[in-house]
Phi, psi and omega in degrees: 000135183286142178271141179281139177055040178298339179221127175253142181232132176224144184230120182203135171054041181077007179244123176256126183249136182239121184244122173282132197232065166232063194291337179286343172255019189048040176054030177299146181287129159241182182302317176296312185302311181304313188288327179290323183284329175300312180296320181296318176299322173297321182295317179303316181297323179282333185277105190293347180276344174274119182244353175205154187230139172244139169240130178219181177236143177282149176085214187262016174210156181277303174187125179268018171092204180297134171287101185283345174291325178284332181292319189292344184293318176295324177291325176298338182265011174084012183265150169248102184298152176276108182280323172315309178292319180294325176296312182302319187279323192253317186265314186303318184297323178296306178300317181291320177300314180302327177272336184266338181295129188265051166230142174299130177249126181250120178270122171263093192261122185245118175073214186296138166220098188242151172061228180294342177291324175292320177299318170310314180286327175296329181290336186289169178283326183216149179228120170249132195227149176286158187287349174265013178291142167232132172257136183225119167281080190273006184300317177298340179301330182242024170082020180249172175257158179294137183224195184057029179084006184298318182292341175268319186280310182296320177300330177280339177274324188229001180101153186294316186299308189284324175303306182301318180297321180289325180287324181282318187280331189060025184278152181285139175250114190274167184307313189296309180296321176295322180292322180291331181276355187078011181288323180244159177275319189209145176243127178226170171296141186310313181293351175258356189303305187294321175295318180299315183297318187294313183299319175298311185291323177290326175296319179295314185301333184273358185268192179279083184309320180300315183293318178303315182297319182291324175300318182291326176296323179291319181293327173301315183291323183286327190239323187245027187297327181256029184294319180302319175298317182291322175301324176291320180294319176305316182295322176290329177286321186288331174301315183290317183289329186281349171265006184276157176288332178296323182289325175298312180292325179293317179292316177301316179292330182291318175295315183280001177057048180219169179285126183290150178247094180281148181244345184077028180235000000 
Protein backbone atom coordinates (compact mmCIF):
# COMPACT_ATOMS: atom_id res chain seq x y z
CA UNK A 1 0.00 0.00 0.00
CA UNK A 2 1.33 3.43 -0.96
CA UNK A 3 2.20 5.76 1.89
CA UNK A 4 0.44 9.11 1.93
CA UNK A 5 2.46 12.34 1.76
CA UNK A 6 5.73 10.42 1.61
CA UNK A 7 7.32 13.61 0.27
CA UNK A 8 6.33 17.17 1.15
CA UNK A 9 6.93 20.04 -1.27
CA UNK A 10 6.70 23.76 -0.58
CA UNK A 11 7.59 26.71 -2.81
CA UNK A 12 8.04 30.19 -1.35
CA UNK A 13 10.16 33.28 -2.06
CA UNK A 14 12.01 31.56 -4.88
CA UNK A 15 12.90 28.55 -2.71
CA UNK A 16 11.63 25.03 -3.27
CA UNK A 17 11.72 22.84 -0.16
CA UNK A 18 11.58 19.05 -0.42
CA UNK A 19 10.98 17.19 2.85
CA UNK A 20 11.43 13.42 3.10
CA UNK A 21 8.43 12.35 5.14
CA UNK A 22 8.83 8.92 6.70
CA UNK A 23 9.71 10.12 10.20
CA UNK A 24 8.78 6.82 11.87
CA UNK A 25 11.47 5.16 9.69
CA UNK A 26 14.02 7.99 10.03
CA UNK A 27 13.06 8.81 6.42
CA UNK A 28 14.62 5.58 5.17
CA UNK A 29 14.38 5.06 1.43
CA UNK A 30 11.88 2.62 -0.01
CA UNK A 31 10.93 2.39 -3.67
CA UNK A 32 8.15 4.96 -3.41
CA UNK A 33 10.31 7.57 -1.70
CA UNK A 34 13.17 7.29 -4.20
CA UNK A 35 10.89 7.61 -7.23
CA UNK A 36 8.95 10.46 -5.60
CA UNK A 37 12.21 12.30 -4.95
CA UNK A 38 13.27 11.83 -8.58
CA UNK A 39 9.98 13.38 -9.70
CA UNK A 40 10.23 16.26 -7.21
CA UNK A 41 13.71 17.21 -8.41
CA UNK A 42 12.55 17.20 -12.03
CA UNK A 43 9.66 19.45 -11.03
CA UNK A 44 11.97 21.86 -9.21
CA UNK A 45 14.32 21.95 -12.19
CA UNK A 46 11.54 22.89 -14.61
CA UNK A 47 9.91 25.53 -12.39
CA UNK A 48 11.50 28.88 -13.28
CA UNK A 49 10.11 30.41 -10.08
CA UNK A 50 12.32 28.06 -8.04
CA UNK A 51 15.83 29.51 -7.88
CA UNK A 52 17.22 27.56 -4.94
CA UNK A 53 16.31 24.21 -3.40
CA UNK A 54 16.37 22.83 0.16
CA UNK A 55 16.25 19.12 0.94
CA UNK A 56 15.52 18.05 4.52
CA UNK A 57 13.90 15.28 6.54
CA UNK A 58 10.85 15.24 8.78
CA UNK A 59 11.18 14.34 12.44
CA UNK A 60 14.41 13.45 14.20
CA UNK A 61 16.46 12.29 11.23
CA UNK A 62 17.51 13.42 7.75
CA UNK A 63 17.62 10.01 6.09
CA UNK A 64 18.85 6.67 7.42
CA UNK A 65 19.48 5.21 3.97
CA UNK A 66 17.87 2.09 2.52
CA UNK A 67 14.94 0.67 4.47
CA UNK A 68 16.44 -2.70 5.38
CA UNK A 69 13.18 -3.90 6.86
CA UNK A 70 11.65 -3.84 3.39
CA UNK A 71 14.79 -5.38 1.90
CA UNK A 72 14.72 -8.27 4.40
CA UNK A 73 11.31 -9.43 3.18
CA UNK A 74 12.65 -10.74 -0.12
CA UNK A 75 15.59 -12.34 1.65
CA UNK A 76 13.25 -14.16 4.03
CA UNK A 77 11.63 -15.63 0.92
CA UNK A 78 15.02 -16.96 -0.20
CA UNK A 79 15.64 -14.33 -2.86
CA UNK A 80 18.79 -12.33 -3.53
CA UNK A 81 17.68 -8.96 -4.95
CA UNK A 82 19.65 -7.30 -7.73
CA UNK A 83 21.16 -4.38 -5.88
CA UNK A 84 22.92 -3.16 -9.02
CA UNK A 85 19.60 -2.80 -10.81
CA UNK A 86 18.02 -1.13 -7.79
CA UNK A 87 20.82 1.43 -7.56
CA UNK A 88 20.65 2.22 -11.28
CA UNK A 89 16.89 2.76 -11.23
CA UNK A 90 16.40 4.35 -7.81
CA UNK A 91 19.48 6.10 -6.44
CA UNK A 92 21.75 7.05 -9.33
CA UNK A 93 19.14 9.25 -11.06
CA UNK A 94 18.76 11.25 -7.83
CA UNK A 95 22.50 11.84 -7.44
CA UNK A 96 22.95 12.78 -11.09
CA UNK A 97 20.01 15.17 -11.02
CA UNK A 98 21.32 16.90 -7.88
CA UNK A 99 24.63 17.55 -9.61
CA UNK A 100 23.23 18.46 -13.04
CA UNK A 101 20.39 20.73 -11.95
CA UNK A 102 21.71 24.26 -12.45
CA UNK A 103 20.21 25.62 -9.26
CA UNK A 104 21.98 25.63 -5.87
CA UNK A 105 20.78 22.78 -3.64
CA UNK A 106 21.12 23.02 0.14
CA UNK A 107 20.88 19.97 2.41
CA UNK A 108 19.35 20.94 5.77
CA UNK A 109 20.53 17.93 7.75
CA UNK A 110 18.80 17.06 11.00
CA UNK A 111 19.95 14.07 13.01
CA UNK A 112 21.21 10.94 11.29
CA UNK A 113 22.33 10.87 7.65
CA UNK A 114 23.39 7.30 6.96
CA UNK A 115 24.17 5.20 3.91
CA UNK A 116 22.40 6.57 0.85
CA UNK A 117 21.02 9.30 3.11
CA UNK A 118 24.56 10.56 3.66
CA UNK A 119 25.21 10.29 -0.08
CA UNK A 120 22.13 12.44 -0.67
CA UNK A 121 23.58 15.18 1.52
CA UNK A 122 27.03 14.87 -0.08
CA UNK A 123 25.55 15.36 -3.56
CA UNK A 124 24.02 18.71 -2.60
CA UNK A 125 25.96 21.93 -3.14
CA UNK A 126 25.89 23.13 0.47
CA UNK A 127 25.13 21.56 3.83
CA UNK A 128 23.64 23.34 6.85
CA UNK A 129 23.39 20.87 9.73
CA UNK A 130 21.93 20.67 13.20
CA UNK A 131 24.48 20.18 15.98
CA UNK A 132 23.04 16.69 16.67
CA UNK A 133 23.75 15.55 13.11
CA UNK A 134 25.85 12.44 12.47
CA UNK A 135 26.99 11.14 9.09
CA UNK A 136 27.51 7.39 8.86
CA UNK A 137 28.93 5.35 5.99
CA UNK A 138 26.87 2.41 7.19
CA UNK A 139 27.20 0.19 4.10
CA UNK A 140 29.87 -2.12 5.51
CA UNK A 141 27.67 -2.82 8.53
CA UNK A 142 25.64 -5.07 6.27
CA UNK A 143 28.45 -6.31 4.04
CA UNK A 144 28.02 -3.81 1.22
CA UNK A 145 30.18 -1.19 -0.49
CA UNK A 146 29.35 2.54 -0.39
CA UNK A 147 27.06 3.57 -3.22
CA UNK A 148 24.89 6.45 -4.44
CA UNK A 149 28.07 8.35 -5.23
CA UNK A 150 29.72 8.09 -1.81
CA UNK A 151 32.98 6.64 -3.14
CA UNK A 152 33.14 9.52 -5.62
CA UNK A 153 31.85 12.43 -3.56
CA UNK A 154 33.20 11.93 -0.05
CA UNK A 155 36.93 11.66 -0.96
CA UNK A 156 36.58 14.86 -2.99
CA UNK A 157 34.90 16.64 -0.09
CA UNK A 158 37.20 15.59 2.78
CA UNK A 159 40.14 13.74 1.24
CA UNK A 160 40.82 10.09 0.45
CA UNK A 161 42.43 9.07 3.74
CA UNK A 162 39.62 10.13 6.06
CA UNK A 163 36.91 9.04 3.61
CA UNK A 164 38.38 5.53 3.38
CA UNK A 165 38.60 5.30 7.17
CA UNK A 166 34.94 6.28 7.57
CA UNK A 167 33.83 3.84 4.88
CA UNK A 168 35.61 0.88 6.44
CA UNK A 169 34.85 1.69 10.08
CA UNK A 170 31.22 2.82 9.60
CA UNK A 171 31.84 5.12 12.56
CA UNK A 172 29.77 8.22 13.19
CA UNK A 173 31.08 11.59 12.00
CA UNK A 174 29.53 14.27 14.17
CA UNK A 175 28.64 17.81 13.16
CA UNK A 176 31.64 19.45 14.83
CA UNK A 177 34.15 17.19 13.09
CA UNK A 178 32.27 17.49 9.80
CA UNK A 179 32.63 21.27 10.03
CA UNK A 180 36.35 20.98 10.82
CA UNK A 181 36.83 18.72 7.78
CA UNK A 182 35.01 21.17 5.51
CA UNK A 183 32.17 18.75 4.82
CA UNK A 184 29.48 21.17 6.01
CA UNK A 185 29.03 24.92 5.72
CA UNK A 186 27.39 25.69 9.03
CA UNK A 187 26.36 24.00 12.29
CA UNK A 188 23.32 25.37 14.12
CA UNK A 189 20.98 24.44 16.95
CA UNK A 190 18.29 21.98 15.82
CA UNK A 191 15.50 24.47 16.44
CA UNK A 192 17.22 26.98 14.13
CA UNK A 193 18.04 24.59 11.29
CA UNK A 194 15.25 25.39 8.86
CA UNK A 195 15.30 29.13 9.49
CA UNK A 196 19.06 29.22 8.85
CA UNK A 197 18.73 27.08 5.72
CA UNK A 198 15.86 29.21 4.46
CA UNK A 199 17.76 32.45 5.07
CA UNK A 200 20.67 31.11 3.02
CA UNK A 201 18.39 29.78 0.28
CA UNK A 202 16.44 33.04 -0.01
CA UNK A 203 19.68 34.98 -0.27
CA UNK A 204 20.80 32.70 -3.08
CA UNK A 205 17.38 32.86 -4.77
CA UNK A 206 17.64 36.67 -4.86
CA UNK A 207 21.03 36.50 -6.59
CA UNK A 208 22.08 36.13 -10.23
CA UNK A 209 20.66 32.65 -10.78
CA UNK A 210 22.07 32.34 -14.30
CA UNK A 211 25.60 32.99 -13.04
CA UNK A 212 25.06 30.59 -10.13
CA UNK A 213 23.94 27.86 -12.52
CA UNK A 214 26.92 28.39 -14.80
CA UNK A 215 29.25 28.35 -11.78
CA UNK A 216 27.83 24.98 -10.77
CA UNK A 217 28.32 23.77 -14.34
CA UNK A 218 31.98 24.81 -14.20
CA UNK A 219 32.53 23.08 -10.85
CA UNK A 220 30.92 19.93 -12.20
CA UNK A 221 33.27 19.94 -15.16
CA UNK A 222 36.32 20.62 -12.99
CA UNK A 223 35.62 18.11 -10.23
CA UNK A 224 32.64 15.88 -11.00
CA UNK A 225 32.92 15.25 -14.73
CA UNK A 226 33.21 11.45 -14.41
CA UNK A 227 30.49 11.03 -11.76
CA UNK A 228 28.15 9.12 -14.08
CA UNK A 229 30.84 6.56 -14.90
CA UNK A 230 31.62 6.04 -11.21
CA UNK A 231 27.94 5.60 -10.31
CA UNK A 232 27.71 2.79 -12.84
CA UNK A 233 30.86 1.19 -11.43
CA UNK A 234 29.48 1.40 -7.88
CA UNK A 235 26.32 -0.32 -9.07
CA UNK A 236 28.32 -3.18 -10.61
CA UNK A 237 30.29 -3.65 -7.39
CA UNK A 238 27.14 -3.55 -5.29
CA UNK A 239 25.64 -6.25 -7.49
CA UNK A 240 28.52 -8.51 -6.45
CA UNK A 241 28.32 -7.55 -2.78
CA UNK A 242 24.53 -7.93 -2.75
CA UNK A 243 24.78 -11.57 -3.78
CA UNK A 244 27.26 -12.41 -1.03
CA UNK A 245 26.58 -14.45 2.09
CA UNK A 246 27.93 -11.54 4.11
CA UNK A 247 25.14 -9.25 2.87
CA UNK A 248 22.48 -11.83 3.70
CA UNK A 249 23.98 -12.23 7.15
CA UNK A 250 24.35 -8.48 7.64
CA UNK A 251 20.70 -7.77 6.94
CA UNK A 252 19.54 -10.75 9.00
CA UNK A 253 21.65 -9.56 11.94
CA UNK A 254 20.32 -6.01 11.56
CA UNK A 255 16.71 -7.20 11.68
CA UNK A 256 17.47 -9.51 14.62
CA UNK A 257 19.43 -6.73 16.41
CA UNK A 258 22.60 -8.78 16.90
CA UNK A 259 26.25 -8.64 15.83
CA UNK A 260 26.74 -10.21 12.37
CA UNK A 261 29.08 -13.17 11.93
CA UNK A 262 30.80 -12.48 8.62
CA UNK A 263 32.69 -15.17 6.70
CA UNK A 264 34.03 -13.13 3.76
CA UNK A 265 31.92 -15.10 1.29
